[in-house]
C-alpha atoms as one frame of an Amber mdcrd trajectory, in Angstrom:
protein
  -0.210  -0.319   0.338   1.089   3.922  -0.297   2.814   5.393   2.457   0.931
   8.330   3.890   3.424  10.776   2.541   2.273   9.504  -1.415  -1.615   9.227
   0.426  -0.869  12.666   1.822  -1.696  13.774  -1.917  -5.343  12.107  -2.853
  -7.394  13.335   0.356  -9.886  10.777   2.707  -7.496   8.341   0.234  -8.958
   4.944   1.054  -8.351   1.295  -1.343 -10.612   0.719  -4.377  -9.416  -2.303
  -4.773  -6.744  -4.441  -4.721  -5.341  -7.458  -7.347  -2.086  -9.488  -8.875
  -0.509  -8.664 -12.396   0.153 -12.414 -13.047   2.004 -13.424 -16.333   2.802
 -16.968 -17.527   3.493 -18.805 -14.478   4.387 -15.527 -12.257   2.669 -13.388
  -9.882   4.686  -9.765 -12.026   3.030  -7.421  -9.021   0.240  -6.689  -6.750
  -0.953  -3.539  -7.486  -3.542  -1.497  -5.385  -6.064   1.881  -6.088  -6.367
   4.643  -3.923  -8.934   6.698  -4.088 -11.182   9.981  -1.726 -12.725   7.564
   1.075 -12.233   4.315  -1.655 -14.420   6.175  -4.761 -12.662   5.807  -7.998
 -13.276   9.107  -9.840 -10.773   9.800 -12.889 -11.522  13.287 -12.745 -10.127
  13.528  -8.792  -6.834  12.321  -7.281  -6.528   8.948  -6.648  -3.312   6.750
  -6.389  -2.217   3.337  -7.855   0.771   1.738  -6.186   2.202  -1.730  -7.380
   4.838  -3.597  -5.455   6.529  -5.661  -7.425   7.341  -9.649  -6.550  10.167
 -10.516  -9.328  12.800  -8.560 -10.872  12.327  -5.837 -13.557  14.081  -3.325
 -15.669  13.096   0.290 -15.315  13.041   0.421 -19.203  11.204  -2.982 -20.186
   8.318  -1.051 -17.879   8.303   1.732 -19.690   8.867   0.368 -23.185   5.845
  -1.500 -21.445   3.813   1.303 -21.142   4.282   2.359 -24.829   3.214  -0.766
 -25.535   0.246  -1.231 -23.942  -0.731   2.409 -24.800  -0.874   2.293 -28.191
  -2.304  -1.523 -27.752  -5.566   1.004 -26.422  -5.639   2.493 -29.929  -3.502
   5.818 -28.719  -0.983   6.790 -32.259   1.038   9.711 -31.868   4.102   8.574
 -31.985   5.946  11.803 -31.107   3.719  12.643 -27.774   4.899   8.527 -26.691
   8.809   8.845 -27.548   8.639  11.811 -25.335   7.109   9.740 -22.899   9.385
   6.945 -23.259  12.422   8.833 -22.375  10.384  10.432 -19.406   9.879   7.135
 -18.129  13.171   5.436 -18.336  14.614   8.240 -16.947  12.001   8.005 -13.906
  11.264   4.484 -13.420  14.251   2.536 -11.662  15.199  -1.023 -11.779  12.610
  -3.217  -9.163  13.048  -6.577  -7.739  10.914  -8.071  -5.295   9.492  -6.275
  -3.018   9.873  -2.430  -4.595   7.665  -0.241  -4.602   6.127   2.151  -6.349
   3.960   4.501  -6.790   1.511   7.017  -9.429  -0.672   9.652  -7.967  -2.831
  11.882 -10.211  -3.007  15.148  -9.467  -5.458  16.496 -11.814  -5.287  19.378
 -14.097  -1.544  19.067 -13.384   0.694  15.778 -13.487   1.133  12.392 -12.184
   4.149  11.644  -9.537   6.054   8.909  -9.404   7.045   7.338  -6.193   9.555
   4.171  -5.335   8.444   3.942  -2.172   8.463   7.132  -0.001  10.488   9.179
  -2.047   9.566  11.445  -5.317  11.488  10.555  -8.642   9.497  12.352 -10.236
   6.520  13.582 -12.815   5.183  13.847 -15.764   3.130  16.805 -16.400  -0.760
  17.137 -18.229  -3.995  15.476 -17.563  -3.026  13.493 -21.400  -0.361  10.932
 -20.253  -2.714  10.633 -16.819  -5.461   9.334 -19.368  -3.345   6.595 -21.047
  -0.815   5.574 -18.179  -3.168   4.444 -16.317  -5.481   3.754 -18.441  -2.614
   0.585 -19.135  -4.487  -0.242 -16.016  -8.419   1.184 -15.733  -9.273   1.773
 -18.583 -12.559  -0.351 -20.400  -9.388  -1.419 -23.825  -7.202  -2.899 -20.746
  -5.359  -5.938 -22.142  -5.775  -7.252 -18.487  -9.291  -7.086 -17.741  -9.811
  -9.057 -14.494  -7.076  -6.368 -12.543  -9.534  -3.637 -13.945 -11.831  -5.138
 -11.745  -9.961  -5.792  -9.051  -9.354  -3.016  -8.668 -11.704  -0.866  -9.561
 -13.546  -3.423  -6.729 -15.896  -4.952  -9.726 -15.002  -8.163  -9.353
């Protein structure tokens, strides 16, 4: 779960839902969504926390994020290249026990944290929408995880 420092950006934060992303035989991470009063509204602040269960290079996390944005139909390659470079500069290599969080601040930015430490920011609602839709959007490649995060399963 996200730390108090992170959740300070989400007034009245409470868990909306939690699920595990599995790939083949491996559990990759446990994802937790927190929002005001435990009710997700994409127009209000929220935090998505990933508690990694395996090791992955930060560069690979950024690349996969871009692939998922493309799969959802976003094709502005110039923007994707910019976001990819920015995420590669932000995302660290992760290992079992690494906790990365992304906090959406509406109308402003997405803040990224490694544990309790802020590691970077990407401005704009357009990035936030595309990034968080990887998990929360209707076109996600992981509908079961989406339902768990949104408390629908």
